[in-house]
C-alpha positions in Angstrom: -14.2 10.0 -23.7 -15.8 13.0 -23.4 -17.6 14.9 -21.5 -19.8 17.7 -20.6 -21.8 20.2 -20.4 -21.4 23.2 -19.6 -18.4 24.8 -20.8 -17.7 25.4 -16.7 -16.3 22.7 -14.7 -13.5 21.4 -11.6 -11.8 21.7 -8.6 -9.2 21.2 -5.4 -7.9 17.8 -3.6 -9.8 17.4 -0.6 -8.0 16.2 3.4 -9.4 13.3 2.9 -6.7 10.4 4.3 -8.8 9.2 7.0 -11.2 8.1 4.9 -8.3 6.0 2.4 -6.3 5.0 6.2 -10.3 4.3 8.1 -11.2 0.4 9.1 -14.4 1.8 10.6 -16.5 -1.2 10.8 -19.3 -0.3 13.1 -21.5 -0.1 10.8 -21.7 -3.3 9.9 -21.4 -4.4 13.1 -24.3 -3.0 13.8 -26.3 -4.3 11.5 -24.5 -7.6 11.1 -27.3 -9.6 12.5 -29.6 -8.3 9.8 -26.8 -8.3 7.2 -26.1 -11.8 7.7 -29.0 -13.3 7.2 -30.2 -12.0 3.6 -26.4 -12.8 3.3 -27.1 -16.6 3.9 -30.5 -16.6 1.9 -28.8 -15.5 -1.2 -26.3 -18.0 -0.5 -28.5 -20.7 -0.2 -30.7 -19.2 -3.4 -27.1 -19.4 -5.6 -26.3 -23.1 -4.6 -29.8 -23.9 -5.4 -29.8 -22.5 -8.8 -26.9 -24.1 -10.2 -27.9 -27.5 -8.4 -31.4 -27.2 -10.5 -29.6 -25.8 -13.4 -32.3 -22.4 -13.6 -31.9 -19.1 -11.9 -35.7 -17.8 -10.1 -34.9 -14.4 -10.8 -37.9 -12.4 -9.0 -36.9 -14.8 -5.6 -33.0 -13.2 -6.0 -34.2 -9.7 -6.9 -36.6 -9.4 -4.2 -32.5 -9.9 -1.9 -31.3 -7.3 -4.1 -30.5 -3.8 -2.0 -28.8 -5.4 1.1 -27.3 -8.0 -0.5 -25.2 -5.9 -2.7 -24.0 -3.3 0.7 -22.7 -7.3 1.7 -21.0 -7.4 -1.4 -19.6 -4.0 -1.7 -18.3 -4.1 1.9 -16.1 -6.7 0.8 -14.3 -4.1 -1.5 -10.9 -3.8 -0.1 -9.3 -1.0 2.2 -6.8 1.2 1.1 -3.2 -0.7 3.3 -0.5 -2.1 1.6 -1.4 -5.5 0.8 -4.7 -5.1 -0.6 -6.9 -7.7 0.7 -10.3 -7.7 2.0 -11.9 -7.6 5.5 -14.0 -9.9 6.4 -17.3 -8.3 7.6 -16.8 -9.5 10.9 -13.9 -12.2 12.3 -17.2 -14.9 12.3 -18.3 -14.1 8.8 -18.0 -16.8 6.8 -17.1 -15.4 3.6 -14.0 -12.6 2.2 -14.5 -11.3 -1.2 -11.8 -9.9 -2.7 -11.8 -7.9 -6.0 -10.5 -9.4 -8.9 -7.4 -7.2 -10.1 -8.1 -7.4 -14.0 -4.8 -9.5 -15.4 -4.4 -6.9 -18.6 -4.2 -3.8 -17.1 -1.4 -5.4 -15.1 0.3 -6.5 -18.1 -0.1 -2.8 -19.1 1.9 -1.7 -16.1 4.3 -4.2 -16.1 5.4 -3.4 -19.6 5.4 0.0 -18.9 8.1 -0.9 -15.7 10.3 -2.8 -18.4 11.0 1.1 -20.3 11.2 2.5 -16.8 14.7 4.0 -16.2 13.8 5.5 -12.2 13.8 2.8 -9.4 11.3 5.3 -7.7 9.0 5.2 -10.9 9.5 1.3 -11.1 8.3 1.2 -7.8 5.4 3.5 -8.0 3.7 1.4 -10.4 4.5 -2.1 -8.9 2.3 -0.7 -5.8 -0.6 0.7 -8.2 -0.6 -2.8 -10.1 -2.3 -4.4 -6.6 -4.5 -2.2 -6.8 -8.4 -3.2 -8.9 -9.9 -1.4 -11.7 -12.2 -2.1 -13.7 -12.0 -4.5 -17.1 -13.4 -2.5 -20.4 -15.6 -4.3 -22.3 -15.4 -1.8 -25.4 -15.4 -3.7 -28.4 -17.8 -7.3 -28.4 -14.6 -8.6 -29.1 -12.9 -8.4 -25.7 -15.9 -10.3 -24.2 -14.1 -13.5 -24.3 -11.3 -11.8 -21.7 -14.5 -11.7 -19.4 -15.1 -15.2 -19.7 -11.7 -15.7 -18.8 -11.3 -13.6 -16.4 -14.6 -15.4 -14.6 -13.4 -18.6 -15.0 -9.8 -17.7 -13.4 -12.4 -15.1 -10.3 -14.0 -19.2 -9.5 -10.6 -20.7 -9.3 -9.2 -18.5 -6.6 -9.4 -19.8 -3.0 -11.5 -16.9 -2.0 -14.8 -15.1 -3.6 -14.2 -12.5 -6.1 -15.8 -9.4 -7.1 -15.1 -8.6 -10.8 -16.0 -5.0 -12.0 -16.4 -4.2 -16.1 -17.7 -1.3 -18.2 -20.3 -2.2 -20.4 -19.4 0.0 -23.3 -20.4 -0.2 -27.0 -23.7 1.6 -27.6 -24.0 2.0 -31.8 -22.9 5.6 -32.3 -21.3 5.9 -29.2 -19.5 9.1 -27.7 -22.2 10.8 -29.6 -20.8 14.1 -28.4 -17.5 14.3 -29.5 -15.2 12.0 -31.2 -12.5 10.8 -29.1 -14.3 7.1 -28.2 -16.2 6.5 -31.4 -16.8 2.7 -31.1 -17.5 -0.4 -33.6 -21.4 0.2 -34.0 -23.5 2.3 -35.5 -27.2 3.1 -35.4 -27.4 2.9 -40.0 -25.7 -0.7 -39.7 -27.7 -2.9 -37.8 -26.1 -1.4 -34.7 -29.3 -2.1 -32.1 -28.9 -5.3 -33.0 -24.7 -5.6 -33.2 -25.1 -4.3 -29.5 -27.9 -7.0 -28.2 -25.9 -10.3 -29.6 -22.8 -8.1 -27.7 -24.9 -8.0 -24.6 -26.3 -11.7 -25.1 -22.7 -12.7 -25.0 -21.8 -11.0 -21.8 -25.3 -12.6 -20.3 -23.7 -15.8 -20.4 -20.6 -15.7 -19.3 -21.5 -13.8 -16.0 -24.0 -16.7 -16.1 -22.2 -19.5 -16.6 -20.2 -18.5 -13.3 -23.0 -17.6 -10.6 -20.6 -17.6 -8.0 -18.1 -15.6 -8.7 -19.9 -11.3 -8.1 -19.9 -9.2 -11.0 -20.0 -4.9 -10.1 -20.9 -3.3 -14.1 -20.6 0.4 -15.4 -23.1 0.4 -18.1 -22.7 3.1 -20.5 -20.5 5.9 -19.7 -21.5 9.2 -20.9 -24.7 8.1 -22.8 -27.9 8.9 -20.7 -26.0 12.2 -19.3 -25.9 13.3 -23.2 -29.4 12.5 -23.8 -30.2 15.2 -20.5 -27.9 17.5 -21.6 -27.1 17.7 -25.6 -29.9 16.7 -27.5 -29.3 20.0 -29.9 -26.8 18.0 -30.9 -28.1 16.2 -33.8 -25.5 13.4 -33.4 -27.3 12.8 -29.7 -30.8 13.4 -31.5 -30.5 10.7 -33.9 -29.1 8.3 -31.0 -31.6 9.3 -28.6 -34.3 6.0 -29.3 -31.5 3.4 -29.8 -29.9 5.0 -26.5 -32.6 4.1 -24.5 -33.6 0.5 -26.0 -30.1 -0.6 -25.6 -29.9 0.2 -22.2 -33.7 -1.3 -22.0 -32.2 -4.1 -22.9 -29.1 -4.6 -20.7 -31.5 -4.4 -17.5 -33.3 -7.0 -19.3 -30.6 -9.0 -19.9 -28.6 -8.7 -17.1 -30.7 -10.0 -14.0 -28.8 -12.6 -12.6 -28.6 -12.8 -9.5 -24.8 -12.3 -8.9 -24.4 -9.3 -10.9 -25.3 -5.4 -9.8 -25.7 -2.5 -12.0 -24.7 1.1 -11.8 -25.9 3.5 -14.8 -23.9 6.1 -15.5 -24.6 9.8 -14.0 -22.3 11.8 -16.0 -20.7 13.9 -12.8 -21.1 17.2 -10.9 -20.0 19.6 -13.6 -22.3 18.1 -15.6 -25.2 17.1 -14.9 -25.0 18.4 -11.1 -25.9 21.6 -13.1 -29.6 22.8 -10.8 -31.3 23.0 -14.5 -29.8 19.3 -15.0 -30.1 17.5 -11.9 -34.8 17.3 -12.7 -34.3 16.1 -15.7 -31.3 13.5 -15.2 -33.5 12.0 -12.1 -36.6 11.0 -14.3 -34.5 10.3 -17.3 -32.6 8.1 -14.5 -35.8 6.9 -13.6 -37.7 6.0 -16.9 -35.6 3.9 -17.9 -34.9 1.8 -14.2 -38.6 1.1 -14.5 -38.2 0.3 -18.5 -37.5 -3.0 -17.3 -38.3 -4.7 -13.7 -37.3 -6.1 -11.5 -34.1 -5.5 -12.7 -30.8 -5.8 -10.9 -29.7 -1.7 -11.1 -28.5 -0.9 -7.4 -27.9 2.6 -8.6 -25.3 4.9 -10.0 -21.4 5.6 -11.4 -20.2 9.2 -11.5 -16.9 10.9 -12.2 -16.0 7.5 -14.7 -13.2 9.0 -16.1 -13.3 12.3 -14.8 -10.9 14.0 -12.6 -13.1 15.7 -9.9 -12.5 15.6 -6.4 -15.0 13.4 -3.8 -14.8 16.4 -1.3 -12.9 19.6 -2.4 -12.0 21.5 0.1 -11.6 25.2 -1.1 -14.2 25.0 -5.3 -11.9 25.5 -8.2 -13.2 28.9 -9.4 -13.9 27.3 -12.4 -16.7 25.3 -10.1 -19.1 29.0 -10.0 -22.4 28.7 -10.3 -22.8 25.3 -9.9 -24.0 23.8 -6.9 -22.6 20.7 -6.6 -18.3 21.7 -6.6 -17.9 18.1 -6.2 -18.7 14.7 -6.9 -19.6 14.3 -2.7 -22.1 17.2 -3.0 -23.1 16.3 -6.8 -24.6 12.7 -5.1 -26.4 14.7 -1.5 -27.7 16.7 -4.3 -29.2 14.0 -6.9 -30.0 11.5 -4.2 -32.7 12.6 -3.3 -34.3 13.6 -6.4 -33.7 10.0 -7.2 -35.7 9.0 -4.5 -38.7 10.8 -5.4 -38.8 9.2 -8.8 -38.4 5.9 -7.8 -34.9 5.4 -8.5 -32.1 3.6 -5.6 -29.7 6.2 -5.0 -26.9 4.2 -3.7 -23.4 5.4 -5.8 -20.0 4.6 -6.6 -17.5 7.2 -7.6 -14.8 6.4 -9.5 -11.4 8.1 -8.0 -8.9 6.9 -9.9 -7.4 10.2 -11.7 -8.7 12.5 -8.9 -5.9 13.4 -6.7 -4.6 16.8 -8.2 -7.1 19.7 -8.9 -7.5 22.7 -10.0 -5.8 21.3 -13.4 -8.4 22.8 -16.0 -9.1 25.5 -17.8 -13.1 24.8 -18.2 -14.5 22.3 -16.5 -15.6 20.3 -19.6 -12.5 20.2 -20.2 -11.9 15.4 -20.0 -9.0 14.3 -22.3 -6.0 13.9 -20.8 -5.2 16.4 -18.0 -1.8 17.5 -17.2 -1.0 17.3 -14.0 -3.4 14.3 -12.9 -3.0 11.6 -10.8 -3.6 8.8 -9.3 -6.5 9.5 -6.1 -7.6 8.1 -3.5 -7.3 4.4 -3.4 -11.1 1.9 -4.1 -12.4 1.6 -0.1 -15.7 1.2 1.2 -14.9 4.2 3.5 -16.6 7.0 2.2 -18.4 10.1 3.8 -22.1 9.2 2.4 -24.3 6.4 3.6 -25.6 6.3 0.0 -22.0 6.1 -1.3 -21.2 2.3 -1.8 -17.1 2.5 -2.9 -14.9 4.6 -4.0 -13.6 2.8 -7.2 -10.9 3.5 -9.9 -13.4 2.9 -13.5 -10.7 4.5 -15.7 -7.5 2.3 -15.9 -5.4 5.1 -15.7 -2.4 5.4 -18.4 -4.9 4.0 -21.0 -5.2 7.5 -23.8 -8.9 9.7 -23.0 -8.4 10.4 -26.7 -5.6 11.2 -29.4 -4.1 14.7 -30.0 -3.0 14.2 -34.2 -5.9 16.4 -35.9 -5.7 14.0 -38.9 -7.0 10.7 -36.6 -10.6 10.1 -37.8 -11.6 10.1 -33.7 -9.8 13.3 -33.4 -11.4 15.5 -31.3 -9.8 18.8 -30.0 -10.2 18.5 -26.7 -7.5 16.9 -27.2 -5.3 19.8 -28.2 -6.4 22.2 -25.4 -3.8 24.1 -23.7 -4.7 21.8 -20.2 -4.4 18.1 -22.3 -1.0 16.8 -22.9 0.3 15.9 -25.7 1.1 14.2 -28.4 -1.4 12.1 -27.1 -2.0 8.2 -28.8 -5.6 7.0 -29.7 -8.5 6.3 -27.1 -7.2 3.1 -25.2 -4.0 3.0 -25.9 -1.2 3.3 -23.3 0.5 6.2 -22.9 3.5 5.9 -21.5 4.2 9.4 -20.5 0.8 10.3 -19.0 1.0 7.1 -16.9 4.2 8.0 -15.4 2.8 11.6 -14.5 -0.1 10.0 -12.7 2.6 7.9 -11.1 4.1 11.5 -9.9 1.4 13.2 -9.0 -0.6 10.9 -6.9 -2.3 11.8 -4.3 -2.4 9.6 -1.7 1.4 8.6 -3.0 1.8 5.3 -3.9 
């Protein structure tokens, strides 16, 4: 996956273990009476939708803001068993996060190839931590249907986390993650069919909550990389397709987070206002919609909070993801966009690793980071999540590959590396060894 602009970029790991271990639900307790009312109205409506085989979009969209806060506060705190806590002892529901069977299978296959008992133990612990399922080709959408059915069959209700990632001429400013569709070859129509299939799957399981990150890198590239002819040519298609996502995925059981790059990309002072304006433009292009906010640091390595900013962040007012969302939030609000965030910390356990902040490919020395939690340092941050499946390659270092990106051959990139999305065993073992907190 590409990233990022200007050439400067990166960080240092914070002492944030109080975040990981916190079980402070005072905020929820103090507001529970309001949450309980919204929560019940929402579920009564879902039941009615099922009974009448319809979805009253306007009604569910009116309740978008608070119900999602309730839903995401059921994400698991970091504990040995990773079970989701209830809102409080008398809460009527306990939502867990569905753990991707595909990723668990990848990890289990890796364990089978390991000789170190220590690494095997760490990997077994890791397999219990949920991350997002990437629908990066249309042929993976039936897997979503299977997962939704599995989640529905579980005794406790679940949140299924997905990444929508199949734009035509995807990855316009890099090559490592080029996709299956092309604008010149019916790409927009093919993409709409892909979204239609996701919409049908979500509609078929209204009792399962879905949290979706929408198209990593796409809108951020439209903010900063229009001098690249590939991005300039993709501009209209990206906007058309993203609007279509908002138009089609309006079910009461889904929440959307548009991808917003990261601090070292859109956090630069000159990029913040144009980014807020573009996100608001997209948001207003299809209203009402199910957009909750933005996802940041997807598949990247930045710290949530950098106690000591890395020198390569010099000149950027946002030296970590916390400062980034705090800077961008008011600008989004001013533009009429909901300023809520989820932040990927899946590979952010170690800092001060990159030669430039824009380096993004299989960074040497990286480790698994802060575990998924809804105990966050700012009320605008709904959750810390793991979006990138750690162990899957960012891109190949083979210069003969059609998807080769020179970033994957830089001195701070682990090599030799396989194609993007392919399992990278040596890198996975490094992530386990360097995990912070330790697994």
